C-alpha positions as semicolon CSV with decimal commas, in nm:
position;residue;x (nm);y (nm);z (nm)
1;M;-5,475;-6,513;2,932
2;S;-5,834;-6,486;3,059
3;Y;-6,015;-6,156;3,030
4;K;-6,304;-6,019;3,229
5;K;-6,580;-5,917;2,989
6;I;-6,832;-5,636;3,042
7;Y;-7,122;-5,521;2,824
8;T;-7,256;-5,165;2,838
9;Q;-7,438;-4,902;2,636
10;V;-7,181;-4,621;2,668
11;V;-6,811;-4,610;2,750
12;V;-6,645;-4,275;2,823
13;I;-6,264;-4,277;2,799
14;G;-6,119;-4,000;3,018
15;S;-6,256;-3,845;3,336
16;G;-6,166;-3,479;3,283
17;P;-6,437;-3,211;3,265
18;S;-6,541;-3,331;2,919
19;G;-6,544;-3,697;3,018
20;Y;-6,720;-3,682;3,353
21;S;-6,976;-3,434;3,216
22;S;-7,068;-3,670;2,934
23;A;-7,072;-3,975;3,161
24;F;-7,295;-3,804;3,416
25;R;-7,531;-3,679;3,144
26;C;-7,549;-4,027;2,991
27;S;-7,638;-4,176;3,328
28;D;-7,899;-3,908;3,397
29;L;-8,061;-3,998;3,064
30;G;-8,085;-4,362;3,173
31;L;-7,794;-4,500;2,971
32;D;-7,577;-4,773;3,125
33;T;-7,238;-4,599;3,145
34;I;-6,878;-4,693;3,225
35;L;-6,611;-4,429;3,288
36;I;-6,244;-4,517;3,224
37;E;-5,951;-4,321;3,368
38;K;-5,584;-4,413;3,326
39;Y;-5,465;-4,220;3,634
40;N;-5,555;-4,286;3,997
41;N;-5,766;-3,971;4,044
42;L;-6,072;-3,852;3,856
43;G;-6,084;-3,505;3,705
44;G;-5,826;-3,519;3,429
45;V;-5,560;-3,258;3,357
46;C;-5,791;-2,965;3,434
47;L;-5,863;-3,065;3,791
48;N;-5,539;-3,237;3,888
49;V;-5,261;-3,051;3,704
50;G;-5,430;-2,766;3,517
51;C;-5,720;-2,527;3,566
52;I;-5,790;-2,582;3,935
53;P;-5,436;-2,584;4,082
54;S;-5,336;-2,290;3,863
55;K;-5,633;-2,085;3,980
56;S;-5,554;-2,179;4,340
57;L;-5,199;-2,046;4,304
58;L;-5,316;-1,742;4,107
59;H;-5,548;-1,657;4,397
60;I;-5,246;-1,647;4,626
61;S;-5,058;-1,434;4,372
62;K;-5,344;-1,185;4,353
63;V;-5,359;-1,143;4,730
64;I;-4,981;-1,090;4,744
65;K;-4,994;-0,827;4,472
66;E;-5,292;-0,646;4,623
67;S;-5,121;-0,630;4,963
68;K;-4,816;-0,471;4,799
69;N;-5,032;-0,218;4,617
70;L;-5,195;-0,113;4,944
71;F;-4,859;0,025;5,057
72;N;-4,908;0,322;4,824
73;I;-5,230;0,421;5,001
74;G;-5,101;0,388;5,354
75;V;-5,148;0,022;5,449
76;A;-4,827;-0,171;5,501
77;F;-4,767;-0,540;5,573
78;S;-4,448;-0,719;5,663
79;K;-4,269;-0,904;5,387
80;P;-4,453;-1,229;5,307
81;I;-4,303;-1,557;5,423
82;F;-4,363;-1,851;5,190
83;D;-4,404;-2,201;5,329
84;I;-4,407;-2,392;5,001
85;N;-4,503;-2,718;5,171
86;K;-4,814;-2,562;5,326
87;I;-4,908;-2,393;4,999
88;R;-4,868;-2,723;4,819
89;Q;-5,077;-2,903;5,082
90;W;-5,354;-2,644;5,053
91;K;-5,353;-2,668;4,672
92;D;-5,360;-3,048;4,686
93;G;-5,645;-3,028;4,937
94;V;-5,850;-2,825;4,689
95;I;-5,781;-3,083;4,420
96;N;-5,867;-3,378;4,645
97;K;-6,192;-3,218;4,757
98;L;-6,311;-3,167;4,401
99;S;-6,186;-3,507;4,282
100;S;-6,369;-3,676;4,570
101;G;-6,681;-3,486;4,471
102;I;-6,660;-3,624;4,118
103;K;-6,611;-3,976;4,252
104;N;-6,911;-3,941;4,482
105;M;-7,130;-3,814;4,199
106;A;-7,023;-4,109;3,983
107;N;-7,114;-4,349;4,265
108;Q;-7,451;-4,182;4,321
109;R;-7,526;-4,223;3,951
110;N;-7,422;-4,591;3,957
111;I;-7,150;-4,528;3,701
112;E;-6,884;-4,796;3,707
113;V;-6,539;-4,636;3,715
114;I;-6,252;-4,848;3,580
115;F;-5,892;-4,734;3,619
116;G;-5,647;-4,840;3,349
117;N;-5,518;-4,777;2,997
118;A;-5,770;-4,824;2,718
119;Q;-5,712;-4,921;2,357
120;F;-5,952;-5,016;2,081
121;L;-5,983;-5,378;1,974
122;D;-6,245;-5,298;1,710
123;K;-6,535;-5,058;1,658
124;K;-6,741;-5,223;1,930
125;S;-6,490;-5,316;2,200
126;I;-6,192;-5,187;2,395
127;L;-5,929;-5,347;2,615
128;V;-5,850;-5,187;2,951
129;K;-5,528;-5,285;3,129
130;N;-5,438;-5,202;3,486
131;G;-5,137;-5,397;3,607
132;D;-5,215;-5,765;3,583
133;E;-5,588;-5,706;3,532
134;S;-5,731;-5,692;3,181
135;I;-6,091;-5,615;3,095
136;I;-6,266;-5,624;2,758
137;I;-6,561;-5,387;2,738
138;F;-6,818;-5,434;2,464
139;F;-7,015;-5,117;2,396
140;E;-7,283;-4,971;2,176
141;N;-7,126;-4,622;2,180
142;V;-6,799;-4,476;2,304
143;I;-6,702;-4,117;2,381
144;I;-6,332;-4,030;2,353
145;A;-6,235;-3,761;2,604
146;V;-5,867;-3,832;2,670
147;G;-5,754;-3,468;2,668
148;S;-5,413;-3,329;2,583
149;R;-5,056;-3,294;2,707
150;S;-4,784;-3,031;2,689
151;K;-4,578;-3,009;2,372
152;K;-4,204;-3,059;2,402
153;L;-3,915;-2,885;2,228
154;K;-3,637;-3,100;2,085
155;Y;-3,364;-2,848;2,161
156;V;-3,450;-2,833;2,534
157;P;-3,242;-3,088;2,733
158;S;-3,402;-3,345;2,963
159;D;-3,387;-3,277;3,335
160;D;-3,650;-3,414;3,571
161;F;-3,594;-3,142;3,831
162;R;-3,513;-2,827;3,636
163;I;-3,698;-2,863;3,303
164;W;-4,071;-2,822;3,358
165;D;-4,396;-2,854;3,174
166;S;-4,710;-2,694;3,315
167;S;-4,792;-3,000;3,529
168;I;-4,452;-2,993;3,699
169;A;-4,469;-2,615;3,748
170;L;-4,805;-2,649;3,923
171;S;-4,663;-2,910;4,160
172;L;-4,437;-2,635;4,306
173;P;-4,114;-2,838;4,304
174;H;-3,919;-2,533;4,424
175;I;-3,907;-2,156;4,377
176;P;-3,615;-2,080;4,142
177;D;-3,428;-1,753;4,174
178;N;-3,440;-1,715;3,796
179;L;-3,708;-1,885;3,587
180;L;-3,723;-1,891;3,208
181;I;-4,060;-1,952;3,045
182;I;-4,058;-2,044;2,676
183;G;-4,391;-1,934;2,531
184;S;-4,606;-1,628;2,595
185;G;-4,946;-1,793;2,568
186;I;-5,202;-1,833;2,844
187;I;-5,008;-2,100;3,036
188;G;-4,680;-1,910;3,017
189;L;-4,833;-1,582;3,132
190;E;-5,026;-1,741;3,418
191;M;-4,720;-1,928;3,545
192;A;-4,516;-1,608;3,520
193;T;-4,778;-1,441;3,740
194;V;-4,754;-1,718;4,000
195;Y;-4,377;-1,755;4,023
196;S;-4,300;-1,383;4,007
197;S;-4,533;-1,326;4,303
198;L;-4,353;-1,604;4,495
199;G;-4,017;-1,434;4,446
200;S;-3,873;-1,565;4,119
201;Q;-3,721;-1,334;3,860
202;V;-3,915;-1,443;3,552
203;D;-3,829;-1,398;3,185
204;I;-4,065;-1,503;2,905
205;I;-3,917;-1,566;2,563
206;D;-4,129;-1,605;2,250
207;S;-4,056;-1,601;1,878
208;S;-4,384;-1,420;1,806
209;H;-4,377;-1,059;1,697
210;E;-4,685;-0,969;1,904
211;L;-4,805;-1,057;2,252
212;L;-5,148;-1,226;2,244
213;S;-5,163;-1,158;1,872
214;H;-5,528;-1,262;1,834
215;L;-5,647;-0,980;2,062
216;D;-5,689;-0,607;1,998
217;R;-5,381;-0,398;2,069
218;D;-5,557;-0,155;2,305
219;I;-5,653;-0,446;2,531
220;V;-5,305;-0,601;2,514
221;N;-5,130;-0,269;2,577
222;I;-5,316;-0,218;2,905
223;F;-5,228;-0,572;3,010
224;Y;-4,862;-0,539;2,915
225;N;-4,815;-0,206;3,090
226;A;-4,960;-0,361;3,406
227;V;-4,743;-0,676;3,412
228;K;-4,411;-0,552;3,273
229;K;-4,300;-0,451;3,623
230;D;-4,367;-0,806;3,747
231;F;-4,183;-1,007;3,481
232;N;-4,000;-0,957;3,152
233;I;-4,144;-1,051;2,812
234;F;-3,899;-1,081;2,522
235;L;-4,077;-1,116;2,189
236;N;-3,926;-1,182;1,847
237;S;-3,652;-1,375;2,027
238;E;-3,493;-1,704;1,933
239;I;-3,311;-1,937;2,171
240;K;-2,976;-2,035;2,022
241;E;-2,828;-2,257;2,292
242;I;-2,909;-2,413;2,628
243;V;-2,605;-2,533;2,822
244;P;-2,654;-2,733;3,144
245;E;-2,463;-2,603;3,445
246;K;-2,441;-2,723;3,804
247;N;-2,698;-2,473;3,931
248;G;-2,907;-2,424;3,618
249;F;-2,884;-2,360;3,245
250;L;-2,697;-2,098;3,049
251;V;-2,945;-1,982;2,786
252;S;-2,835;-1,780;2,486
253;R;-3,094;-1,595;2,281
254;N;-3,078;-1,369;1,982
255;K;-3,197;-1,012;2,034
256;E;-3,245;-0,745;1,770
257;N;-2,968;-0,708;1,510
258;N;-2,846;-1,062;1,596
259;V;-2,702;-0,946;1,928
260;R;-2,671;-1,250;2,158
261;N;-2,771;-1,236;2,525
262;T;-2,673;-1,512;2,772
263;K;-2,825;-1,563;3,116
264;L;-2,829;-1,834;3,383
265;Y;-3,169;-1,978;3,477
266;N;-3,229;-2,219;3,763
267;A;-3,532;-2,373;3,589
268;I;-3,700;-2,364;3,249
269;L;-4,073;-2,401;3,186
270;V;-4,172;-2,506;2,833
271;A;-4,519;-2,365;2,757
272;V;-4,552;-2,375;2,379
273;G;-4,894;-2,535;2,347
274;R;-5,062;-2,872;2,384
275;E;-5,124;-3,180;2,169
276;S;-5,385;-3,455;2,188
277;N;-5,346;-3,779;2,386
278;L;-5,445;-4,024;2,113
279;E;-5,140;-4,246;2,066
280;S;-5,223;-4,512;2,324
281;L;-5,581;-4,566;2,202
282;N;-5,479;-4,764;1,893
283;I;-5,708;-4,551;1,674
284;N;-5,529;-4,649;1,353
285;K;-5,649;-5,007;1,398
286;I;-6,013;-4,902;1,361
287;G;-5,956;-4,625;1,106
288;L;-6,046;-4,312;1,303
289;E;-5,969;-4,004;1,095
290;V;-5,756;-3,717;1,226
291;D;-5,669;-3,379;1,080
292;C;-5,323;-3,241;1,002
293;N;-5,275;-3,148;1,370
294;R;-5,365;-3,497;1,497
295;F;-5,704;-3,391;1,629
296;L;-6,003;-3,620;1,570
297;K;-6,238;-3,514;1,292
298;I;-6,597;-3,475;1,413
299;D;-6,930;-3,350;1,279
300;K;-7,177;-3,119;1,452
301;K;-7,318;-3,413;1,645
302;L;-6,963;-3,485;1,767
303;R;-6,945;-3,814;1,577
304;T;-6,616;-3,926;1,429
305;N;-6,608;-4,097;1,090
306;I;-6,726;-4,409;1,276
307;S;-7,089;-4,346;1,367
308;N;-7,089;-4,500;1,717
309;I;-6,762;-4,332;1,823
310;Y;-6,777;-3,974;1,951
311;A;-6,504;-3,731;2,050
312;I;-6,513;-3,429;2,281
313;G;-6,277;-3,186;2,450
314;D;-5,913;-3,123;2,364
315;V;-5,887;-3,417;2,122
316;T;-6,121;-3,226;1,889
317;G;-5,892;-2,923;1,858
318;Q;-5,912;-2,554;1,934
319;P;-6,024;-2,391;2,147
320;M;-5,880;-2,634;2,402
321;L;-6,093;-2,516;2,693
322;A;-6,261;-2,713;2,971
323;H;-6,595;-2,537;2,936
324;K;-6,609;-2,613;2,564
325;G;-6,548;-2,980;2,638
326;M;-6,810;-2,989;2,913
327;H;-7,072;-2,849;2,677
328;Q;-6,967;-3,102;2,413
329;G;-7,002;-3,376;2,673
330;H;-7,368;-3,293;2,725
331;I;-7,436;-3,278;2,351
332;A;-7,267;-3,614;2,283
333;A;-7,469;-3,783;2,557
334;E;-7,794;-3,635;2,427
335;V;-7,719;-3,738;2,069
336;I;-7,650;-4,096;2,184
337;F;-7,980;-4,090;2,375
338;G;-8,157;-3,994;2,054
339;K;-8,206;-3,619;2,082
340;N;-8,159;-3,415;1,766
341;H;-7,896;-3,186;1,921
342;V;-7,580;-3,039;1,768
343;F;-7,272;-2,862;1,898
344;N;-7,306;-2,519;1,741
345;P;-7,222;-2,247;1,994
346;Y;-7,226;-1,893;1,863
347;V;-6,939;-1,793;2,092
348;V;-6,698;-1,957;2,337
349;P;-6,559;-1,736;2,617
350;C;-6,185;-1,722;2,692
351;V;-6,009;-1,593;3,004
352;L;-5,644;-1,525;3,085
353;Y;-5,632;-1,548;3,468
354;T;-5,335;-1,318;3,521
355;D;-5,342;-0,995;3,720
356;P;-5,500;-0,806;3,558
357;E;-5,718;-1,063;3,389
358;V;-5,789;-1,051;3,017
359;A;-6,120;-1,193;2,894
360;W;-6,290;-1,201;2,556
361;V;-6,590;-1,354;2,384
362;G;-6,719;-1,331;2,029
363;M;-6,569;-1,099;1,770
364;T;-6,266;-0,881;1,836
365;E;-6,211;-0,557;1,648
366;K;-5,921;-0,724;1,469
367;E;-6,145;-1,008;1,351
368;A;-6,417;-0,767;1,240
369;I;-6,167;-0,581;1,023
370;H;-6,027;-0,905;0,882
371;N;-6,377;-1,032;0,795
372;K;-6,480;-0,694;0,651
373;I;-6,769;-0,659;0,894
374;E;-6,920;-0,315;0,938
375;Y;-6,872;-0,255;1,307
376;E;-6,825;0,007;1,574
377;S;-6,638;-0,040;1,901
378;A;-6,741;0,122;2,228
379;V;-6,471;0,149;2,493
380;F;-6,528;0,243;2,856
381;P;-6,202;0,301;3,047
382;W;-6,205;0,195;3,410
383;N;-6,051;0,523;3,530
384;F;-6,410;0,652;3,496
385;L;-6,553;0,351;3,683
386;G;-6,635;0,416;4,049
387;K;-6,598;0,055;4,169
388;A;-6,261;0,016;3,999
389;I;-6,125;0,345;4,131
390;S;-6,244;0,280;4,487
391;S;-6,099;-0,071;4,475
392;N;-5,756;0,053;4,365
393;F;-5,753;-0,116;4,024
394;S;-5,864;0,149;3,778
395;C;-5,619;0,017;3,518
396;G;-5,872;-0,160;3,301
397;M;-6,110;-0,133;3,010
398;T;-6,438;-0,278;2,883
399;K;-6,477;-0,290;2,507
400;L;-6,787;-0,395;2,316
401;I;-6,814;-0,456;1,942
402;F;-7,147;-0,378;1,771
403;H;-7,260;-0,434;1,413
404;S;-7,299;-0,087;1,265
405;K;-7,618;-0,161;1,073
406;T;-7,805;-0,409;1,294
407;R;-7,680;-0,246;1,618
408;K;-7,645;-0,596;1,765
409;I;-7,356;-0,685;1,993
410;I;-7,111;-0,924;1,825
411;G;-6,818;-0,928;2,066
412;G;-6,661;-0,802;2,384
413;S;-6,320;-0,785;2,553
414;V;-6,232;-0,685;2,907
415;V;-5,897;-0,625;3,074
416;G;-5,887;-0,563;3,448
417;S;-5,941;-0,725;3,784
418;H;-6,213;-0,995;3,774
419;A;-6,249;-0,945;3,397
420;G;-6,353;-1,306;3,350
421;E;-6,659;-1,257;3,569
422;L;-6,790;-0,988;3,329
423;L;-6,805;-1,220;3,028
424;G;-7,130;-1,388;3,133
425;E;-7,354;-1,097;3,041
426;I;-7,166;-1,027;2,719
427;G;-7,177;-1,390;2,605
428;L;-7,547;-1,420;2,684
429;A;-7,618;-1,095;2,501
430;I;-7,438;-1,221;2,189
431;E;-7,612;-1,560;2,198
432;M;-7,952;-1,393;2,235
433;G;-7,885;-1,140;1,959
434;C;-7,924;-0,837;2,186
435;D;-7,906;-0,494;2,028
436;V;-7,750;-0,197;2,201
437;E;-8,078;-0,080;2,359
438;D;-8,124;-0,414;2,536
439;I;-7,799;-0,350;2,723
440;A;-7,808;0,029;2,756
441;L;-8,166;0,037;2,890
442;T;-8,114;-0,244;3,144
443;I;-8,043;-0,092;3,485
444;H;-7,711;-0,214;3,622
445;A;-7,612;-0,190;3,988
446;H;-7,380;0,094;4,087
447;P;-7,100;0,086;4,180
448;T;-7,000;-0,239;4,013
449;L;-6,755;-0,355;3,751
450;Y;-7,025;-0,503;3,532
451;E;-7,193;-0,166;3,488
452;S;-6,904;-0,089;3,253
453;I;-7,089;-0,310;3,003
454;N;-7,395;-0,089;3,033
455;L;-7,182;0,225;3,005
456;S;-7,004;0,093;2,695
457;A;-7,343;0,037;2,535
458;Q;-7,439;0,393;2,627
459;I;-7,125;0,517;2,452
460;F;-7,231;0,342;2,131
461;Q;-7,586;0,468;2,172
462;G;-7,473;0,823;2,240
463;T;-7,642;0,854;2,580
464;I;-7,338;0,835;2,810
465;T;-7,318;1,090;3,093
466;D;-7,042;0,937;3,305
467;M;-6,781;1,066;3,060
468;L;-6,775;1,308;2,770
469;N;-7,043;1,219;2,517
470;L;-6,872;1,241;2,179
471;K;-7,196;1,157;1,996
472;K;-7,408;1,436;2,145
């Protein structure tokens, strides 16, 4: 068999946010770059079957919920009518627009995009197959950005129509009357928000003893009290049996005291985490090292144990977030170019895009206690916040964590509408080493949600006037 042969400086495998960011940065630095994608569309999981479609559907969910809440203050709408085909078309239109934008930017940068499955031949070459076409690419450096996929559960039966992973759920195959979600992490909670707003009765089952166990309980309690009327969350529960039926699955779970509960679900979404997409790359042939969770081992310059092979994004492990991978993509490109840069962020922001949203960055109170850090938390409840009250979502809270001795901000968590948009100032403040006065003495616009950050700082400082000053 004859192979087409190509020579280049950099190959990027995977066109998700990590991959296209690194490819674009390589090109902007003057490096000859090839981008490889195994699917037909650029953008990876995040754009095609992850972040973007989920946020599109969550936007619809938020509007539906807000319209219902307006009924209590005298504004009533007729019952919503869902045209799933139109919703799906709109969502796909958003995806196509952004994917086309990535393709256009690749063309403008003269990046060659090759579609096909890649696997390593040796430390300096890869084979890309697409149907009958095979291409060997010889490279100086390669960046692995192949992302991740949903984990599966062995005890869950196979069913192409009624057993879902997150990608299938986001394709809106149908709206089940009763939906079971296994897993109470970010994906499970966001999909519960979407499908409950579209009319499904949603149950979440998780073996964990705590919801969002890595977060502070005061934040989680506000979130839980807000969503428990929208869907059910059963913690400390174990699924004992799943029996296929004509119109769904009979699911038996153990409750407290070994009491068994059985219920019929029309569909089941498995959302128990993600694992890296490394199998098809033939990494064992070249000796790439992985950790116990099958993530690639990297150093601060994002090099693997083979000096000309880099890895970014989900294949490098937690946190498996698009924005982390995008930042890594820039660093990897700059290191290849010759800059003395490292991936060493002080904090990485995280957002749960439910309604209300939950967002956090830096140290939580729980982490401060665990690490024996002298800290003080400052909490500003949104029922004292003018913008939140006047916008009919006063159920929220902004919480800042300060080091007791240095008075520097070390963390922040927010629960409430648009919570994710408030993280920017908190993250920047932590990265810059701001102390409480930097925040408390900066004038914030009123009425806004972000002034709750300023007011939280005033609570720590003892200058608050918008609520009772306990430090006076």
